[in-house]
C-alpha positions in Angstrom: 35.9 52.5 133.2 35.4 48.9 132.4 33.2 49.9 129.4 35.9 52.4 128.2 38.6 49.6 128.3 36.3 47.3 126.3 35.8 50.0 123.6 39.6 50.7 123.5 40.4 47.1 123.1 37.9 46.7 120.3 39.4 49.7 118.5 42.9 48.3 118.9 41.9 45.0 117.5 40.2 46.6 114.5 43.3 48.8 113.8 45.5 45.7 114.0 43.3 43.8 111.5 43.3 46.7 109.0 47.0 47.3 109.5 47.9 43.7 108.6 45.6 43.5 105.6 47.2 43.1 102.2 47.2 46.2 100.1 44.6 46.4 97.3 46.0 45.0 94.0 46.9 47.6 91.5 44.7 47.6 88.4 46.0 45.5 85.5 47.6 47.6 82.8 45.5 47.9 79.6 46.4 45.3 77.0 48.5 46.5 74.2 46.6 46.5 70.9 47.7 43.6 68.6 50.1 44.8 65.9 48.4 44.9 62.5 49.6 42.2 60.1 51.9 43.9 57.5 50.0 42.4 54.6 46.7 43.6 55.9 48.2 47.1 56.4 49.5 47.0 52.8 46.1 45.9 51.5 44.4 48.8 53.3 46.9 51.3 52.0 46.6 50.0 48.5 42.8 50.1 48.6 42.9 53.7 49.8 44.8 54.5 46.6 42.2 52.6 44.6 43.9 52.3 41.2 46.8 50.5 39.5 48.2 50.7 35.9 50.0 47.7 34.5 52.3 47.3 31.5 52.4 43.6 30.6 55.0 41.9 28.4 53.6 38.4 28.8 50.9 37.1 26.5 47.6 39.1 26.5 45.5 36.3 27.9 47.7 35.9 31.0 48.0 39.6 31.5 44.2 40.1 31.4 43.5 37.1 33.7 46.1 38.4 36.3 44.8 42.0 36.2 41.2 41.0 36.4 41.8 38.7 39.3 43.8 41.3 41.2 40.8 43.7 40.8 38.4 41.0 42.1 40.5 40.2 45.1 41.2 43.7 46.3 38.6 46.0 44.8 41.3 48.1 43.2 40.6 49.3 39.6 43.2 48.0 37.2 44.1 49.3 33.8 46.5 47.4 31.6 48.3 47.5 28.3 50.2 44.7 26.5 53.6 45.9 25.2 56.8 44.1 24.3 59.6 44.4 26.9 61.6 46.6 24.5 58.6 48.9 24.0 58.1 49.2 27.8 61.8 49.9 28.4 61.8 52.6 25.8 58.6 54.2 27.0 59.6 54.5 30.6 63.1 55.8 29.6 61.4 58.5 27.7 59.1 59.3 30.6 62.2 59.7 32.8 60.8 59.0 36.3 57.3 60.1 35.6 55.9 56.8 34.2 52.4 56.4 32.8 52.1 53.0 34.5 52.9 51.7 38.0 54.2 48.2 37.4 55.7 45.9 34.8 54.5 42.3 34.5 56.0 39.5 32.5 58.7 39.4 29.8 62.3 38.4 30.1 64.7 40.1 32.5 67.4 41.5 30.3 65.3 44.7 29.6 64.4 44.9 33.3 68.1 44.9 34.2 68.8 47.7 31.7 65.9 49.7 33.2 67.2 49.0 36.8 70.7 50.1 35.8 69.2 53.3 34.4 67.5 54.1 37.7 63.9 53.5 36.3 62.8 50.8 38.7 62.1 50.9 42.5 63.7 48.4 44.9 61.1 46.7 47.1 61.7 43.8 49.5 58.7 41.6 49.0 57.3 39.5 51.8 56.3 36.7 49.4 59.9 36.6 48.0 60.5 33.9 50.6 58.8 31.4 48.2 61.2 32.0 45.3 63.0 28.7 44.8 66.4 30.1 43.9 68.2 33.4 44.2 68.8 33.5 40.5 65.1 34.2 40.1 65.2 37.6 41.7 67.3 40.7 41.6 69.5 40.7 44.7 68.4 44.3 45.5 64.7 43.8 44.9 64.4 45.7 41.6 62.6 42.7 40.0 61.2 39.3 40.9 60.9 36.3 38.8 57.5 34.6 38.3 58.3 32.0 35.6 61.0 30.4 33.6 60.9 29.8 29.8 63.2 27.7 27.7 64.7 29.2 24.4 64.6 26.9 21.4 63.2 26.1 17.9 59.7 25.5 16.7 59.5 23.8 13.3 56.7 23.1 10.9 57.1 19.3 10.2 54.8 19.3 7.2 56.8 22.1 5.4 60.1 20.4 6.2 58.8 17.2 4.7 57.5 19.0 1.6 60.8 20.8 1.1 62.9 17.6 1.8 64.7 19.2 4.7 65.7 17.9 8.1 64.9 19.8 11.2 67.7 21.8 12.8 69.2 20.1 15.9 71.5 22.9 17.1 72.2 26.6 16.7 74.8 26.2 13.9 72.4 24.1 11.8 70.4 27.2 11.2 73.2 28.5 9.0 72.3 25.8 6.4 71.8 27.7 3.1 68.8 25.5 2.5 67.0 27.4 5.2 67.3 30.7 3.4 64.1 32.8 3.9 62.5 30.1 6.2 63.4 31.3 9.7 62.2 34.1 12.0 63.1 35.4 15.4 62.4 38.6 17.3 64.0 42.0 16.8 66.5 42.7 19.7 65.6 46.4 19.7 61.9 45.7 20.6 61.8 42.3 22.2 63.4 40.9 25.3 63.5 37.5 23.6 65.7 39.0 20.9 68.0 40.5 23.5 68.2 37.1 25.2 69.1 35.4 21.9 72.0 37.9 21.4 73.3 37.4 25.0 73.0 33.6 24.6 75.1 33.5 21.5 77.7 35.8 23.0 77.9 33.7 26.2 78.1 30.4 24.2 80.4 31.6 21.4 82.2 34.7 22.5 81.4 38.2 21.3 83.1 38.4 17.9 82.1 34.9 16.9 78.5 35.5 18.0 78.3 38.7 15.8 79.7 36.8 12.8 77.1 34.1 13.5 74.2 36.6 13.4 75.6 38.1 10.2 75.8 34.6 8.6 72.3 33.8 9.9 70.6 36.9 8.4 70.0 35.5 4.9 67.9 32.8 6.5 65.6 35.3 8.3 62.4 36.2 6.5 61.2 38.5 9.3 62.4 40.0 12.6 59.2 40.2 14.6 58.3 42.9 17.2 57.5 40.5 20.0 59.2 37.4 21.2 56.1 35.2 20.7 55.6 36.4 17.1 57.5 33.5 15.4 55.6 30.9 17.3 52.3 32.1 15.8 53.7 31.9 12.3 55.0 28.3 12.3 51.7 26.4 12.4 50.1 28.2 9.5 53.3 27.8 7.4 54.2 31.5 7.2 57.6 30.4 8.3 59.2 27.0 8.7 61.5 27.6 11.7 60.8 29.9 14.6 63.3 30.8 17.3 61.7 31.7 20.6 60.4 30.3 23.9 59.2 26.7 23.6 56.2 27.3 25.9 54.8 29.6 23.1 55.0 26.6 20.8 53.2 24.4 23.4 50.4 26.9 23.3 50.2 26.7 19.5 50.2 22.9 19.6 47.4 22.8 22.2 45.4 25.2 20.0 45.4 22.5 17.3 48.6 22.9 15.3 49.8 19.3 15.4 52.3 20.1 12.7 54.7 21.8 15.1 57.7 20.1 16.7 59.7 21.6 19.6 63.5 21.4 19.6 65.9 22.3 22.4 69.3 23.0 20.9 71.7 20.0 21.5 74.7 22.0 22.6 72.7 24.0 25.1 70.4 26.9 25.4 69.4 29.6 27.8 66.2 30.5 29.6 64.2 33.6 30.4 63.1 34.6 33.8 59.8 36.3 33.4 59.7 39.1 35.9 57.6 41.8 37.6 58.8 45.2 38.9 57.7 48.7 40.1 58.4 51.8 38.0 60.2 54.6 39.8 57.9 57.6 40.2 54.8 55.4 40.1 51.5 57.1 41.1 50.2 54.3 43.2 53.1 53.1 45.4 51.2 50.9 47.8 49.0 49.3 45.1 52.3 48.6 43.2 53.8 46.8 46.2 50.6 44.8 46.7 50.9 43.8 43.0 54.4 42.4 43.6 53.1 40.4 46.5 50.2 39.1 44.4 52.5 38.3 41.5 54.6 36.1 43.8 51.5 34.2 45.0 49.7 31.1 43.8 46.6 33.3 43.3 48.4 34.9 40.4 50.8 32.4 38.9 48.4 29.4 38.9 46.3 31.4 36.5 49.1 31.1 33.8 48.2 27.6 32.6 44.5 28.5 32.4 45.5 31.5 30.3 47.5 29.8 27.6 50.9 30.3 29.3 52.8 27.1 30.1 56.1 28.3 31.6 57.7 26.6 34.6 56.9 28.5 37.8 59.6 29.7 40.2 57.8 29.8 43.5 57.6 26.8 45.8 53.9 27.0 46.7 52.5 27.0 43.1 51.3 24.2 40.9 53.6 23.5 37.9 51.8 23.2 34.6 51.9 19.5 33.6 51.9 20.6 29.9 55.5 21.9 30.1 56.8 18.6 31.4 54.7 16.5 29.0 56.4 18.2 26.0 59.9 17.5 27.5 60.8 21.1 28.3 62.3 20.1 31.6 64.9 18.0 29.8 66.5 20.8 27.9 70.3 21.2 28.3 70.7 24.7 29.9 73.8 26.8 29.8 75.0 28.6 33.0 73.5 31.9 31.8 75.3 34.9 33.3 72.6 37.4 34.3 75.1 39.9 35.6 77.0 39.9 32.4 73.7 40.4 30.5 72.8 43.3 32.9 76.1 45.1 32.2 76.4 44.4 28.5 72.9 44.1 26.8 72.6 47.7 25.6 76.1 47.7 24.1 75.7 44.2 22.5 72.4 45.1 20.9 74.0 48.2 19.4 76.9 46.1 18.1 74.4 43.5 16.7 72.9 46.1 14.4 76.3 47.1 13.0 76.7 43.4 11.9 73.1 42.7 10.9 71.6 45.2 8.5 68.1 44.1 8.3 66.8 47.3 6.8 63.0 47.2 6.5 62.9 43.5 7.5 63.2 44.7 11.1 59.4 45.1 11.2 56.5 44.0 13.3 54.4 40.9 12.9 
């Protein structure tokens, strides 16, 4: 009996101990996999597509450098073609949503705005757009993003002016001097974004009717309307023309190439500026590679190539290195008008059509 009580007591104590023991801890839940970085995901999707086709309206050297570096960075095959902004706008309009290229790179935004209004560009909210220094340098809906700013002005051949006994023009109205007949060139507004910007600039500075009369009066001074905006800059140094109207950074390039007979002039009463842009074509074949291009175009990896590729525009993102050449030539001191991009977006097509009713250039509207 005593032995039985001893066993019973032992069992009771054991049950008591096990009954008071803490329950076993539940196994920890499996850790959630880390969310993939959106840029990494975009890169992978772009690499899966493997190709990209670029139409470029900046200078050929910059276009080539940007495309080749993109291919090196991401292993995506890049094909590219250099066309003026007007040529690109016409081409994608004819292709009507089935474009032969994926993205547009460089060239002033007036043709971009026309293409956006015609439903030919795709809106994309770029991650790297946070580095754009001012809202004016992007489309509010994401149809295009600015990558650089260029100042509109005059490039003059100082040797030819001296030989002819002429003073350099200081302002827009000076170009109407009869002594300049056959000495001036600027780009054709039907093919070049620079030409469209010149039209919009004069309209915004003078009013529409006065601007059209101005172009009519200026026409006798024009020896050639070039296909591209940079065309006149290339003609000044060799003396093919005496005065070229265009972007002053194109003149910087010519000076640095050895033409020390070129002077750069920012019009005294004010001038406008281009926003060189990039955008995605609606209906592009490589959507993810196109989005990756936009991110790349808004990065120092791309825009810092400009100054090494003969392009000396001011950059419009805050983490890039400004080309010192633009400041050294005084381009940052130009008096700029408050250019109305929205008015240009709404009116460019109509104003260019009106321009040609005033200016009958006939066969002088030819390419360089």
